[in-house]
C-alpha positions in Angstrom: 21.1 20.8 9.5 19.4 17.4 9.7 17.2 18.7 12.5 15.7 21.2 10.1 15.1 18.5 7.5 13.4 16.3 10.1 11.3 19.2 11.2 10.1 19.9 7.7 9.4 16.2 7.0 7.4 15.9 10.3 5.2 18.9 9.2 4.4 17.1 5.9 3.6 13.8 7.6 0.1 14.8 8.9 -2.0 12.1 7.3 -3.5 9.5 9.7 -2.3 6.2 8.2 -4.0 3.0 9.5 -1.9 0.2 10.9 -1.2 -2.4 8.3 1.6 -4.7 7.2 2.7 -7.3 4.7 0.0 -9.9 4.0 -2.9 -7.5 4.7 -5.5 -6.9 2.1 -6.0 -3.1 1.6 -8.1 -0.8 -0.5 -6.3 2.3 -1.6 -8.4 5.2 -2.9 -6.3 7.0 -5.5 -7.1 10.4 -6.9 -7.2 10.3 -10.7 -7.2 13.5 -12.7 -8.9 13.3 -16.1 -8.8 16.7 -17.8 -10.3 19.2 -15.4 -12.2 16.5 -13.4 -11.0 14.5 -10.5 -12.3 11.1 -9.3 -11.3 8.4 -6.8 -10.2 5.0 -8.1 -10.0 2.0 -5.8 -7.0 -0.4 -6.0 -7.5 -3.5 -3.8 -4.8 -6.1 -3.2 -2.4 -7.7 -0.9 0.5 -5.6 0.6 3.6 -7.5 -0.4 6.2 -5.0 0.9 6.4 -2.0 3.2 9.2 0.5 3.3 9.3 2.7 6.5 11.5 5.7 5.8 9.6 8.6 7.4 8.3 10.9 4.7 9.7 8.6 2.0 7.7 5.6 3.2 6.0 3.5 0.6 4.2 0.2 0.3 3.6 -2.2 -2.6 0.2 -3.7 -3.4 -0.3 -6.7 -5.6 -3.6 -7.8 -7.2 -4.6 -10.2 -10.0 -6.5 -8.4 -12.8 -7.9 -10.5 -15.6 -5.5 -13.3 -14.9 -2.5 -10.9 -14.9 -0.6 -9.9 -11.8 -0.5 -6.1 -11.2 1.7 -4.4 -8.7 1.7 -0.8 -7.7 3.9 1.1 -5.4 2.3 3.9 -3.3 4.0 6.7 -1.5 2.4 6.6 2.0 2.2 10.3 2.4 1.4 11.2 -1.2 -1.4 13.7 -1.8 -2.6 11.4 -4.6 -3.8 8.9 -2.0 -7.2 9.8 -0.6 -7.7 6.9 1.8 -6.3 3.6 2.9 -8.7 0.9 4.3 -7.6 -2.4 5.7 -10.0 -5.2 4.5 -8.4 -8.2 6.2 -5.3 -9.0 8.2 -2.9 -11.6 6.8 -1.0 -14.1 8.9 2.5 -14.1 7.4 6.0 -14.8 8.8 8.2 -12.6 6.7 8.4 -8.9 5.8 8.6 -9.1 2.0 6.2 -11.4 0.1 7.9 -11.4 -3.3 7.4 -15.2 -3.5 3.7 -14.4 -4.4 4.8 -13.2 -7.8 5.5 -16.8 -8.8 2.2 -18.2 -7.5 -1.3 -18.1 -8.8 -4.7 -19.3 -7.7 -5.0 -21.2 -4.5 -1.2 -21.3 -4.0 -1.2 -17.5 -3.6 -3.7 -17.4 -0.8 -2.7 -16.0 2.6 -4.2 -17.2 5.9 -6.3 -14.6 7.8 -5.1 -13.6 11.2 -7.8 -14.3 13.8 
């Protein structure tokens, strides 16, 4: 039974996802539907968490918008995501960067991996 489920999930995981991890700055192009028109909206921020669960994989992106922290969770293989682009690699030592929620300004910076 689980072989069938894995097979169906593998068929749906066709998207080519770039290699990225926590601390990386990414630009996610999201398809936004307004009435009968569709456009792409960019959401750029730092990946603070990644959840690898096959088809149910997701990642959380955090950005500061007008002084307010905004987090958004994206399903990795969702059809609502048009593209994922890695802007810069972050040098971090942990998998979940939830501590960034309590920091602002220069304290919230992440070193770049060279």
